[in-house]
C-alpha positions in Angstrom: -8.4 -21.7 14.5 -5.1 -19.5 13.5 -4.3 -19.2 10.1 -1.1 -17.3 8.2 -2.0 -14.1 6.5 1.1 -13.4 3.8 -0.2 -9.6 3.2 1.6 -7.8 0.6 4.5 -9.7 -0.4 6.7 -8.8 -3.3 5.4 -10.0 -7.2 6.9 -12.6 -8.7 7.1 -11.6 -12.2 4.9 -9.0 -14.5 2.0 -9.9 -15.4 0.1 -9.0 -18.5 -3.3 -8.6 -16.5 -2.5 -5.4 -15.2 -4.4 -3.5 -12.1 -2.7 -0.1 -13.3 -2.4 3.5 -11.4 -5.9 3.9 -13.0 -7.8 1.6 -11.3 -11.0 2.5 -9.3 -10.9 0.9 -6.0 -13.6 -0.6 -4.4 -14.6 1.6 -1.6 -13.8 0.7 1.8 -15.7 3.6 4.2 -14.0 3.0 6.8 -15.3 4.6 10.2 -13.0 5.0 13.3 -15.8 5.9 15.3 -17.3 2.4 14.5 -16.5 0.6 17.7 -17.8 -2.7 17.4 -16.3 -2.6 13.5 -12.3 -1.9 14.9 -13.6 -4.7 17.6 -14.8 -7.0 15.0 -11.6 -6.3 13.1 -9.4 -6.7 15.6 -10.2 -10.3 16.4 -10.0 -11.1 12.4 -6.5 -10.1 12.7 -5.1 -11.9 15.5 -7.2 -15.0 14.3 -6.2 -15.0 10.6 -3.1 -12.9 10.5 -0.6 -12.0 13.3 0.7 -16.1 12.4 2.6 -14.6 10.3 2.3 -10.4 10.2 2.8 -8.6 13.3 1.6 -4.5 14.4 5.6 -4.2 16.4 4.3 -0.8 17.0 0.9 -1.4 18.8 0.7 -2.7 22.4 -2.7 -5.1 23.8 -3.0 -2.7 25.8 -3.3 0.2 24.2 -5.1 -1.3 21.8 -7.7 -2.4 24.4 -8.2 1.3 25.9 -8.5 2.6 22.6 -11.5 0.0 21.5 -13.2 -0.6 24.9 -11.5 -4.0 25.4 -11.0 -5.3 29.0 -7.6 -7.0 30.0 -9.8 -10.3 31.2 -11.4 -9.9 27.7 -7.6 -9.0 25.9 -6.2 -12.5 27.8 -9.5 -14.6 27.1 -10.0 -13.6 23.3 -6.9 -12.0 21.4 -3.7 -12.4 23.7 -2.4 -16.0 21.7 1.1 -14.4 21.2 2.0 -12.7 24.1 1.7 -13.3 27.8 0.8 -9.8 29.2 -1.0 -7.6 27.8 1.6 -4.6 28.2 3.6 -6.5 25.4 3.9 -5.1 21.7 1.4 -7.4 19.1 4.8 -9.0 18.0 4.9 -12.7 16.3 7.1 -15.6 17.0 8.1 -16.1 13.6 11.6 -14.3 12.8 12.5 -12.3 9.5 15.4 -15.3 8.6 12.7 -18.5 9.1 9.9 -16.3 7.3 12.2 -16.3 4.3 13.6 -19.6 4.3 9.8 -20.4 4.3 7.8 -18.3 2.1 11.4 -16.5 0.3 10.3 -13.3 1.4 9.7 -12.6 5.4 6.4 -11.3 6.1 6.0 -7.8 6.6 4.8 -5.9 9.6 1.8 -4.2 8.9 1.8 -1.5 11.4 1.8 1.3 8.7 0.0 -0.3 5.9 -3.2 1.6 6.1 -1.1 4.6 5.5 1.5 3.5 3.5 -1.8 1.4 1.0 -4.6 3.5 1.8 -8.2 1.6 3.3 -9.8 1.4 -0.8 -6.3 -0.5 -1.9 -6.4 -2.9 1.0 -10.1 -3.8 0.7 -9.8 -4.6 -2.8 -6.9 -6.6 -2.1 -8.3 -8.6 0.6 -12.0 -9.0 -2.0 -10.2 -10.2 -4.9 -8.2 -13.1 -4.4 -8.6 -15.7 -7.0 -8.0 -19.8 -8.1 -5.0 -19.7 -10.6 -4.0 -23.1 -11.8 -1.1 -21.6 -13.2 1.8 -23.5 -12.3 3.9 -20.6 -11.1 1.3 -19.4 -8.8 3.1 -21.0 -5.8 -0.1 -20.7 -3.6 -2.8 -21.9 -6.8 -4.2 -18.2 -6.3 -4.1 -14.9 -8.1 -5.4 -11.2 -7.3 -6.6 -9.0 -9.6 -5.2 -5.7 -7.7 -2.0 -7.7 -6.9 -1.3 -9.8 -10.0 1.4 -13.0 -8.8 1.0 -12.1 -5.4 3.4 -13.9 -3.6 0.9 -14.9 -0.4 -2.1 -17.9 -0.2 -5.5 -16.6 0.4 -5.6 -17.5 3.9 -9.4 -16.6 4.1 -10.6 -19.2 1.9 -12.8 -20.7 4.5 -14.7 -17.3 4.7 -14.9 -16.0 0.8 -14.1 -19.4 -0.5 -11.8 -19.5 -3.6 -12.8 -17.3 -6.4 -13.9 -19.1 -9.7 -12.2 -15.5 -12.5 -15.3 -16.1 -14.7 -14.2 -14.4 -18.2 -16.4 -12.8 -20.9 -15.4 -14.5 -24.3 -14.2 -12.2 -27.2 -13.5 -12.5 -30.6 -9.5 -12.5 -32.0 -6.2 -13.1 -30.1 -6.0 -11.0 -26.7 -2.8 -8.9 -26.9 -3.5 -7.2 -23.3 -5.8 -6.7 -20.9 -6.1 -4.1 -18.4 -8.9 -3.7 -15.4 -9.9 -0.6 -15.2 -12.7 -0.4 -12.0 -13.9 -2.8 -10.1 -17.8 -3.3 -8.6 -19.2 -5.7 -6.3 -22.1 -7.6 -6.6 -24.7 -10.2 -5.0 -22.1 -13.0 -6.5 -18.9 -11.5 -6.0 -17.2 -8.4 -7.7 -17.8 -7.4 -11.3 -14.5 -6.7 -13.5 -14.7 -4.2 -15.5 -11.9 -4.6 -18.2 -10.4 -3.3 -21.3 -9.1 -5.7 -23.9 -7.0 -5.3 -26.4 -7.4 -8.3 -29.3 -6.2 -8.9 -32.9 -8.4 -9.8 -35.8 -5.9 -12.0 -37.3 -5.2 -9.1 -39.8 -2.7 -7.1 -38.3 -5.3 -4.6 -36.4 -5.8 -4.1 -32.8 -9.1 -3.7 -31.6 -10.1 -2.6 -27.6 -12.9 -4.3 -25.9 -14.8 -3.0 -22.8 -16.0 -6.6 -21.6 -17.4 -6.9 -17.7 -15.8 -9.9 -16.5 -16.9 -11.4 -13.3 -15.3 -13.1 -9.6 -17.8 -15.6 -8.3 -17.5 -16.6 -4.7 -16.1 -20.4 -4.2 -18.4 -23.5 -2.7 -15.9 -23.8 0.1 -17.2 -20.5 1.2 -18.4 -20.2 4.6 -19.7 -16.3 4.3 -22.0 -14.8 1.2 -20.1 -12.0 -0.8 -21.9 -9.8 1.3 -21.2 -10.9 4.3 -17.6 -11.4 3.0 -17.3 -7.4 2.3 -18.3 -6.4 5.6 -15.8 -8.4 7.2 -12.9 -7.2 5.3 -14.4 -3.8 5.9 -14.0 -4.4 9.8 -10.2 -5.6 8.7 -9.2 -3.0 6.5 -10.8 -0.6 9.3 -8.7 -1.9 12.3 -5.5 -1.5 9.5 -6.5 2.1 9.5 -6.9 2.6 13.6 -3.4 0.7 14.2 -1.7 2.6 11.6 -2.1 5.9 13.6 -4.0 5.1 16.7 -3.8 8.5 17.7 -6.0 10.3 15.4 -8.9 8.5 17.4 -8.0 10.8 20.5 -7.5 13.5 18.0 -10.6 13.2 16.4 -12.5 13.6 19.5 -10.1 16.3 20.9 -10.3 18.6 17.6 -14.6 18.8 18.7 -13.6 20.3 22.0 -11.3 22.3 20.1 -13.2 23.4 17.7 -15.9 23.9 21.1 -12.9 26.5 22.5 -12.3 28.5 19.4 -16.1 29.3 19.1 -16.4 30.4 22.7 -13.0 32.6 22.5 -14.6 34.0 19.3 -17.8 35.2 20.6 -15.6 36.8 24.6 -13.9 38.5 22.1 -16.2 39.6 20.0 -18.0 40.7 23.5 -15.0 42.3 24.3 -14.2 44.2 21.4 -17.5 45.7 21.8 -17.5 47.1 25.3 -13.8 48.6 24.4 -15.3 50.7 21.7 -18.9 51.7 22.7 -17.3 55.0 23.7 -15.7 55.4 19.9 -19.2 54.5 18.3 
């Protein structure tokens, strides 16, 4: 089933729960040499993202060649938005239609892996949670991108996470997420909370909240994290597909340099043997 993934839309308004520049993100630990992971990530992207997001700098055939996917496999499993494997990974949804439907046109994700970074993308995909605030158009929010303007289209995999907050005494003045950590139930949220004690004094408390997987989830938190690593791995590859070739070519360049150095050293000894 094809879903819509409105990734990285503009924030609607400022939020008191800031993720901040100092947020310690979850580590994606992508591996571009893990071909199976890249293939799984490609499948996730095509099935969950390409309803709204394109990779206009990537062609199906190039992806197939890089990831070891034959043309027949592409046609059978990944070629839903095009007719020929030589076509770009584009979508039918126009910017005008996307803006009319959702307020902001869903962006192309060709360079997202480079502009945002793997850890940001990974943390973003893991930190959607249910938010019943009437201002939330799709009933969800995100810790890394507060007031995000997209639905959580991966809810069938992760479920709608519940944001379980640790109670603190006093009136909460401000909150700041410091770091995130995976748990067996979801995500631990380490947070600094500034409270007013009612006498004009502000104190900062460090608490640990939690995002708990929803009952709708078809995957365990660990399985979902692994799937998002695959998706992020693919997006990082798609943002710079030439990196795969450069990595393998770099090994041969180093071998050549080592061989040339050894040859030059032998040649130098031959030239200088009569002098010494």
